[in-house]
C-alpha positions as CSV (number, residue, x, y, z in Angstrom):
1,M,-24.7,-4.6,-4.5
2,L,-21.1,-3.4,-4.9
3,R,-19.0,-6.4,-6.1
4,I,-15.4,-6.3,-4.9
5,A,-12.4,-8.4,-5.9
6,I,-10.0,-9.5,-3.1
7,P,-6.8,-11.4,-3.1
8,N,-7.4,-14.9,-2.2
9,K,-4.0,-16.1,-0.7
10,G,-0.8,-14.4,0.5
11,S,0.2,-11.3,2.7
12,L,-1.8,-9.1,0.3
13,A,-5.0,-11.0,1.2
14,T,-4.1,-11.2,4.8
15,S,-3.6,-7.2,5.0
16,A,-6.6,-6.7,2.7
17,S,-9.1,-8.8,5.0
18,E,-7.8,-6.9,8.1
19,I,-8.3,-3.5,6.8
20,L,-11.8,-4.5,5.4
21,R,-12.7,-6.0,8.9
22,E,-11.4,-2.8,10.6
23,A,-13.6,-0.8,8.0
24,G,-16.8,-2.8,9.4
25,Y,-17.2,-5.4,6.6
26,R,-17.6,-9.2,7.0
27,Q,-14.8,-11.3,6.1
28,R,-14.4,-15.0,5.5
29,S,-13.7,-17.4,8.3
30,D,-12.5,-20.2,5.9
31,S,-9.8,-19.6,3.3
32,K,-11.5,-21.9,1.0
33,E,-14.4,-19.7,0.6
34,L,-14.5,-17.9,-2.7
35,T,-17.3,-15.4,-2.2
36,L,-19.0,-13.9,0.8
37,L,-22.1,-11.8,1.0
38,D,-22.4,-8.8,3.3
39,S,-25.8,-8.0,2.7
40,E,-26.0,-5.5,5.8
41,N,-23.2,-3.4,4.0
42,G,-24.3,-3.8,0.5
43,V,-21.2,-5.8,-0.7
44,E,-20.3,-8.9,-2.1
45,F,-16.7,-10.0,-2.1
46,F,-15.0,-12.3,-4.6
47,Y,-11.6,-13.9,-3.5
48,L,-9.4,-14.3,-6.7
49,R,-5.9,-14.9,-7.8
50,P,-4.2,-11.3,-7.2
51,R,-2.8,-11.3,-10.7
52,D,-6.4,-11.7,-12.0
53,I,-8.2,-8.9,-10.1
54,A,-7.3,-6.1,-12.6
55,L,-8.6,-8.2,-15.4
56,Y,-11.9,-8.7,-13.7
57,V,-12.3,-5.1,-12.7
58,G,-11.0,-3.7,-15.9
59,S,-13.6,-5.8,-18.1
60,G,-16.4,-4.5,-15.9
61,T,-17.1,-8.2,-14.3
62,L,-16.6,-6.7,-11.1
63,D,-16.8,-3.2,-9.7
64,I,-13.7,-2.6,-7.6
65,G,-10.7,-4.5,-6.5
66,I,-7.6,-4.5,-4.1
67,T,-4.4,-5.7,-5.7
68,G,-0.7,-4.8,-6.2
69,R,0.2,-1.9,-8.3
70,D,2.9,-4.1,-9.9
71,L,0.1,-6.5,-11.0
72,L,-2.1,-3.9,-12.0
73,L,0.4,-2.5,-14.4
74,D,1.7,-5.7,-15.6
75,S,-1.9,-6.9,-16.6
76,G,-2.6,-4.2,-19.0
77,A,-6.1,-4.2,-18.1
78,K,-8.4,-1.3,-18.4
79,A,-8.3,-0.6,-14.7
80,E,-7.0,2.2,-12.7
81,E,-5.6,3.1,-9.3
82,V,-7.7,5.2,-7.2
83,R,-6.1,4.9,-3.9
84,S,-2.9,3.5,-2.4
85,L,-3.5,1.6,0.8
86,G,-0.3,1.6,2.4
87,F,0.6,-2.1,2.9
88,G,2.1,-4.9,0.6
89,R,5.0,-2.5,-0.1
90,S,7.8,-3.7,-2.4
91,R,10.4,-2.6,-5.0
92,F,11.0,-3.9,-8.5
93,R,14.4,-4.1,-9.7
94,F,16.9,-5.6,-12.1
95,A,19.7,-7.9,-11.1
96,A,22.6,-9.9,-12.8
97,R,25.9,-11.4,-11.9
98,P,28.4,-8.9,-10.6
99,G,30.3,-7.1,-13.5
100,T,27.7,-8.4,-16.1
101,L,26.0,-4.7,-16.6
102,T,27.3,-1.3,-16.2
103,G,24.3,0.3,-16.8
104,L,20.7,0.2,-18.1
105,A,22.0,0.8,-21.8
106,D,23.6,-2.7,-21.3
107,L,20.0,-4.5,-21.0
108,A,20.0,-4.2,-24.9
109,G,20.4,-7.6,-26.5
110,K,20.2,-9.5,-23.1
111,R,17.7,-12.2,-22.0
112,I,15.6,-10.8,-19.1
113,A,13.7,-13.4,-17.2
114,T,10.7,-12.0,-15.0
115,S,7.1,-12.8,-13.9
116,Y,6.2,-9.4,-15.0
117,V,6.7,-9.1,-18.8
118,G,4.4,-6.2,-19.2
119,I,6.2,-4.1,-16.6
120,V,9.6,-5.0,-18.1
121,R,8.6,-4.2,-21.7
122,S,7.2,-0.8,-20.8
123,Y,10.3,0.1,-19.0
124,L,12.5,-0.8,-21.8
125,E,10.4,1.1,-24.4
126,R,10.2,4.3,-22.0
127,N,14.1,4.2,-21.7
128,G,14.7,3.8,-25.4
129,I,16.3,0.3,-25.1
130,D,16.1,-1.8,-28.3
131,T,13.2,-4.3,-27.5
132,A,13.8,-6.1,-31.1
133,T,17.1,-7.6,-29.7
134,T,16.2,-7.9,-26.0
135,E,14.4,-11.2,-25.1
136,V,11.8,-10.8,-22.4
137,I,11.2,-14.5,-20.9
138,R,8.0,-15.2,-18.7
139,L,8.8,-17.2,-15.7
140,D,6.3,-18.0,-13.0
141,G,7.5,-18.2,-9.4
142,A,11.2,-17.5,-8.3
143,V,13.6,-16.3,-11.0
144,E,16.7,-16.1,-9.3
145,T,18.0,-19.5,-10.4
146,S,17.2,-18.6,-14.3
147,I,20.6,-17.0,-14.7
148,Q,22.5,-20.0,-13.1
149,L,20.7,-22.5,-15.3
150,G,21.7,-20.5,-18.6
151,V,18.0,-19.4,-19.2
152,A,18.6,-15.4,-18.7
153,D,21.4,-13.0,-18.4
154,V,19.3,-10.6,-16.3
155,I,16.3,-10.9,-14.0
156,A,13.7,-8.2,-13.2
157,D,11.6,-8.9,-9.9
158,V,10.4,-7.7,-6.9
159,V,13.3,-7.1,-4.2
160,E,12.9,-6.6,-0.6
161,T,16.0,-7.1,1.3
162,G,18.1,-8.4,-1.5
163,S,19.2,-11.4,0.6
164,T,17.8,-14.0,-1.9
165,L,19.6,-12.4,-4.7
166,K,22.9,-12.4,-2.8
167,Q,22.4,-16.1,-1.9
168,A,21.9,-16.5,-5.6
169,G,25.3,-14.7,-6.5
170,L,23.6,-11.8,-8.0
171,E,23.6,-7.8,-7.5
172,I,21.1,-5.2,-8.2
173,V,21.5,-3.0,-11.3
174,G,20.2,0.4,-11.7
175,D,17.5,2.5,-10.0
176,V,14.2,1.2,-8.7
177,V,11.8,0.3,-11.6
178,L,8.9,0.4,-9.6
179,E,7.5,1.1,-6.1
180,S,4.5,-1.0,-5.8
181,E,2.0,-1.5,-2.8
182,A,-1.5,-2.6,-2.3
183,V,-3.9,-0.2,-4.3
184,L,-7.7,0.3,-4.8
185,I,-8.8,0.1,-8.3
186,T,-11.7,0.6,-10.5
187,R,-12.6,0.3,-14.1
188,A,-10.9,3.1,-16.2
189,D,-13.0,5.8,-17.9
190,A,-16.2,4.6,-16.1
191,A,-18.4,6.1,-13.8
192,A,-17.9,5.2,-10.1
193,P,-20.4,2.2,-9.1
194,T,-23.1,2.9,-6.7
195,G,-21.7,2.5,-3.0
196,F,-18.1,3.0,-4.1
197,E,-17.8,6.5,-2.2
198,V,-19.1,4.9,0.9
199,F,-16.6,2.0,0.6
200,K,-13.8,4.3,-0.2
201,R,-14.7,6.7,2.7
202,R,-14.6,3.8,5.1
203,L,-10.9,2.7,3.9
204,D,-10.0,6.4,4.2
205,G,-11.1,6.3,7.9
206,V,-9.2,3.2,8.6
207,L,-6.1,4.5,7.0
208,V,-6.2,7.7,8.8
209,A,-6.9,6.0,12.2
210,R,-3.9,3.9,11.6
211,S,-1.6,7.1,11.0
212,Y,-2.9,9.1,14.1
213,V,-3.6,8.6,17.7
214,M,-5.7,10.8,20.1
215,M,-3.5,12.8,22.5
216,D,-5.0,14.1,25.7
217,Y,-3.3,16.3,28.3
218,D,-3.6,19.1,30.9
219,I,-1.7,22.3,30.4
220,P,-1.7,25.6,32.2
221,D,-3.6,28.5,30.5
222,S,-0.3,30.3,30.1
223,Q,1.2,27.6,27.8
224,V,-2.0,26.9,25.7
225,E,-0.8,28.7,22.7
226,R,2.5,26.9,22.6
227,A,0.8,23.5,23.2
228,V,-1.6,24.0,20.4
229,A,1.1,24.9,18.0
230,L,2.6,21.6,18.7
231,T,-0.6,19.7,18.5
232,P,-2.9,21.7,16.0
233,G,-5.0,18.5,15.1
234,I,-6.7,17.8,12.0
235,E,-9.2,20.9,12.1
236,S,-8.5,22.2,15.5
237,P,-7.7,20.8,19.0
238,T,-10.4,20.9,21.8
239,V,-9.8,23.0,24.7
240,S,-11.7,22.6,27.8
241,P,-11.5,24.1,31.2
242,L,-10.5,21.9,34.4
243,H,-12.0,22.5,37.8
244,R,-8.4,23.3,38.8
245,E,-7.9,27.0,38.4
246,G,-5.5,28.1,35.5
247,W,-5.6,24.8,33.9
248,V,-7.1,23.4,30.6
249,A,-7.4,20.0,29.0
250,V,-6.6,19.7,25.5
251,R,-7.4,16.8,23.1
252,S,-6.1,16.5,19.4
253,M,-5.4,14.1,16.7
254,V,-1.5,13.7,16.3
255,P,0.5,11.8,13.9
256,R,1.4,8.2,15.4
257,D,5.1,8.7,14.1
258,G,6.9,10.9,16.5
259,A,4.1,10.7,19.2
260,Q,6.6,10.0,21.8
261,R,8.9,12.8,21.1
262,L,5.6,15.3,21.1
263,M,4.8,14.1,24.5
264,D,8.5,14.8,25.7
265,D,8.2,18.4,24.1
266,L,4.7,18.9,25.8
267,Y,6.1,17.8,29.2
268,E,8.8,20.2,28.8
269,I,6.4,23.3,28.4
270,G,4.5,22.1,31.4
271,A,1.8,19.6,30.2
272,R,0.9,16.8,32.5
273,G,-1.5,13.8,32.5
274,I,-0.4,13.0,28.7
275,L,-2.3,10.2,27.3
276,L,-2.3,8.4,23.7
277,T,-5.1,6.4,22.7
278,D,-5.5,4.3,19.6
279,I,-8.2,5.5,16.9
280,H,-9.8,2.5,15.3
281,A,-11.8,4.4,12.6
282,C,-12.8,8.1,11.7
283,R,-14.5,10.4,9.0
284,L,-13.0,13.7,8.4
């Protein structure tokens, strides 16, 4: 039985449950449930605080987990990322009052408030910033007000639009510290648990299905080569003769992004009856 850690609340939890349902796994109907057994698929889910998941997986208590890359790196757990999952994206940045910092070197000697102490300390060390004189202060929850309250000089936090920082009278300083998103993790330096490859293959199938659509169209024989060059598919498109002489039907997987433009290009070279269909899952 594969034991899997899943976030128990928040947007990360919602998106994780969605991808697991699409992959054919049962998910809880009541958010108060902390465990769920899916005996048909040989897995048991444990709904935990996102920040704790890497610790459970790294210790070997649970086999695999879904959490944020930022939480994984901040935890210091003996767990490693094996696949990015394409949702829950965010950026980790420094921010301060305008004019406070001219560059990252100015972080030395400052008080930095954050909920991600591990990430900040690692970043300071990698960039040669004196950690002996720089204080990293752990705060849970929103850290934007810590500067106004005199607790810190700088904050380091997840930034999406930056509107919250502007409201607090702060500005972003320096480059992105970390690009984060939801990731699939396992215990570091350990053999893959039984059932892991099947689980990962199912998630791979859903992620590919989300990124591609199935395109069907009819095209004159004389334009097949040009059409196939536009829609090469994953392996190769399927080309079938039509009852109408001199025409064939083509079916191919194409990237979802840009599919409408591709339909325009196919129409221009003579394709007709162009259809797009969602793919719910696949194995490649």
